[in-house]
N, C-alpha and C positions, 0 to 999 in steps of 0.2 A: 494487313496485319496483326499477327497474335501479340496482345501487349504483353512482356515482361511482367514478372514480379519483381516490385521492387523490393529491397531489403531493408528493414528496420533496423538499426541500431541503436540497444538499446545501452544508457552508462552501465558502467558499473554502479556507481554510489546508486542506483536506480533500481539495480536488480538485486541491491546491496539492503534497502528499505523494505525490497518488496517482500524479500523471503525472509529477513525480520520480526518483521511486521507480520505477516501470518503463522511468524514459531509462536508470538505474542499473543497473537488473537486465544491459537487455537491450544495456549497455556493455560490462556484466561479463561479457558472453556464460553467462549463467547461466538457470537454468530456472526456472519454477515451482519445480519436483520439486524441485532441488541449493539454492532456497535454502530448502527445506522440509526439507533435507537438515542441512545447516551451522545450523539457528535450531528446527528441533525445533518451529517456527509451520505451519500447517497448509496446505498445497498452495491447500487449496482457500480458506482463509482469504486466504492469500496472491494470488489472484486477485480476493479483494472490497475487498483494501485497493486494489487497484490500478484496478477499475474507482469505485473512491470507493463502496462501495453500502454498508460493515462500518467503522468508527469503531476506529481501533486507539489502544492505550494509550502514554504514552511511555516506558515500560521494553519495548514490542514496537515503540517505533519504532526504537528504541534499536540493539536487535536486528536488521534487517531493515536500517539504514544502516552495519552494522559486517559483516553479510554479502555486505556488495556495494561495500564498502569507499572509503565515502563517509562525509564526518563526517553527522549527526545536523541539523545546520544546513542544511545545503547541501538535503536536500531539502524544509523546508518556508521557505527562500527562491522567491519566483515568479519 
């Protein structure tokens, strides 16, 4: 029997954070590698966060916000 692909449901909050973080990173003219160098968070993790395929802890969300120079609440605001 073929295996049915599972649908992953992404929370609206995670989608909002992902979209806003990517926009803020690009506005700061930063690469994912630069974010990694400033935060110690792996560039592959940063990429996954931006695609909303990885959840982010509040602690890491704060580090990411600080790296791109925006308050955390702005990354969480739709």
